[in-house]
N, C-alpha and C positions, 0 to 999 in steps of 0.2 A: 153505389156502383156507377162508374163512368164508362163511356164508350170511346172508341178511337176509330177513325176511318182508315181507309187503306194507306193513306199517306202519313198517318200517325198524329194528326191534329185531333184535339178533343172534340167530340160531338155528343149530343144527347141521344140516348136510346130509350128514354122513358123512365130511367132510374134516377133518383134525385139525391140519395143520401150516401155519404161516406160510411162504410160499414162499421168502422170502429168508434164512431162518435157516440159518446154517452154510454158505453158499455164497459165491462171490466178491463181485462188485460188487452191492450191494443199493441200489436207488434209493428215495427217499422218495415212493414212488408206490403207490397201491392200484388194482388193476384192478377195474373194476365191470362186471358183466354182467347184463342183464335176461334172463329166460327164461320160457318157459311149459311146463307139464307135459308136453306132447306132443313136446318137442324134445330129449329126452335124448340121442338118437343124434347130433344136431348139436352139442349142448353139449360132449360129450366131446372132439370135435375142437378146439373153441375152447379148452377147458381145457388140452389137451396143448400147444397152440401157446404158451400163456402159460408153461408149464413149460420150453419149449424156448428161451426168451429168453436171449440172451447177457448181457444186463444184467437182473438179476432184480428184480421188484417186491417190496415188503414183504409184500403179501397180495393175494388175489383174492377179492372178495366177489361172490357170486351171489345175485340176488334173484329169487324165483320168484313169478310172478303167478298165484296160485290163484283170485283173485276177479274176473278180467277188468277190472283197473284200467287197463290199457293200458301201452304201452312207456314213455312219459315218467314216469309215476308209479312204475313198477317200477324204472327206472334211478335215479330220485331216491332211492328207499329204499336202494339199494345205496350211493350216494355219501354219503348221510346217515350211514351206519354206518362210513364210512372215517375213520381217525385219522391220515392223512398229509397233508402240504401239497398234494400233487398227486394227481389221479385220472386214470386212463387208461380210456377206455370201449371195450368190445368187445361186439358183438352175439353172441348164442349161435350164429348160423349163419355167422359169419365166422372168418377164420383169420389170425393174425399170422405173418409170416415171422420167423425167429430174431433178426434184428437190429432189429426194429420199435422196441422201447423204447429201444434204444441210440441210434438215429437221432433219435428225438424228444427224448431227453435232451440230445443234442449240440446240437440247435436252441436249447435253453434255455441251456445253459452257454456256448456260444460268443457269446452276447449278454449275458453277465454276469448271467443270471437275469432280464433285463428283458423278460419274456414272460408272457402270461396264458394263451394257448392256442397249441398247436402241432399241426400235422397233416402227414401225408405223402400220397403218392399210392398207388393200388391198381391191381389188375387184376381184371377179371371172370373167374371160372372158365370161362365159356363162350367168351369172345372173346379173352382175353389182353390186353385194353387197358382203359382207363377209361371206355369208352362215351361218353355225352353229356358227361362231365366231363373227357375227355381233352384238350379244347381249352384247359383251364385249367392243365394240368400244369406248364408252365414259367413261369407267371405268379405273381409275388408277390401275396399276398392284399391286396386294397384295401378297407379298412374303409369307405370312402366309396361303394363300389360292391360290396356284399357279394354273394356267389354261393354256390351249393350246395357243400358240403364233405363230405357224409356225417357220421356221428356217431362216427367212429373217430378220437379225438384225445386229447391230453394237456391237462388244464386245471387251473388252481389251484382248490382246493376253495372258498377264500374268494370267488373271482370267481363261481363257480357259484352260491354262496349269495347273493351280492349282487344277482343278477338274478332271484331266485326259482326257481332250478333250471330243469329242462326243463319242468315243469308250468306254471309261472307264466305266465298269460295265454294258454295254448294249449289248444285244444279237440282232444282226441285223435281225435275222430270226423270232423274237418273234412277236406275234400279240395280246399282252395284250391291253385292251381297258379301256378308262376312264368312268366316270359316265354317259356320253352321248352316249357311244357305239363307240366312235372314237378311232382309234388305238393310242397307246402311242408310238410315233416314237422317233427317236434319238433326235429330236429337243426338245420335251417336257421333255424327260429324262434329257437332258442337262440343261434345265431351272430349273428343280426341284433340280438338284445338286447345282446350283447357289443359289437357295433359302435356301438350307440347310446350306450354309456358310454365309448367310445374305448378299448376294451381293446386290448392289444398282441397281435396275432395274426400268427404266422409259419408258413410252410409250406416243404416241400421237395418237389422233383419225384421223389425216390427212391420206388420201389415197395417197400413194406414189408409189405403185407398183401393177402389175397385176399378178394374179395367173391363169395361163393358164391351161385349162382342155381340154379333148377330144382327147388326143393322147396316152392314156394308161400310167397311173402313175405307177412307180416302187416302190414308197414309200421308196426308198433307200435300198430295199431288194435284196439280191443276186440272188434269184431264180425267179425274175419277168421280166427278159429280156434274 
């Protein structure tokens, strides 16, 4: 696991090993996690879920927001430090099930690599389903009618860069809402930018991660912690 500071340069966080070294299948994927100083107890669970993957990533970069730059800037700093073709995003308060990366990678490989972004479904820790996104679980993603996806996905780093990352064109303090009254966060804003360039987006109805609630979500906003 490696760390990245707010500016994106690599710094040590006490972790010394690249995850995929010396293990079975290692994917050309770097896991990128934004976090804030008060969430160490949540981050530990997320880190463990990465180590539990049946298909290992090459590395896990954790970017700590010490300066209240907000979620999108902090995630962008982690991705900027990645040196793999693909990055997989994981919030510090969420948890991957062991087969998460394996399923995402299958979505890519079964299409001959003709994919720019892949995502799966999730369950809330409180209700056991996908809440307001459950209605979309079995529907293939339609780039002509983009909808909320969360920001737990696998994306080509070059595609992330081509649209200006998560920060480009996004106000982290905004609270615009979609047609269902849900906030348009930096995740949905990013996905809509990919749709605008006709990126190749695929999804699976398989539940491969847990969206934990009950600890006070910051929504990636600078003024909520």
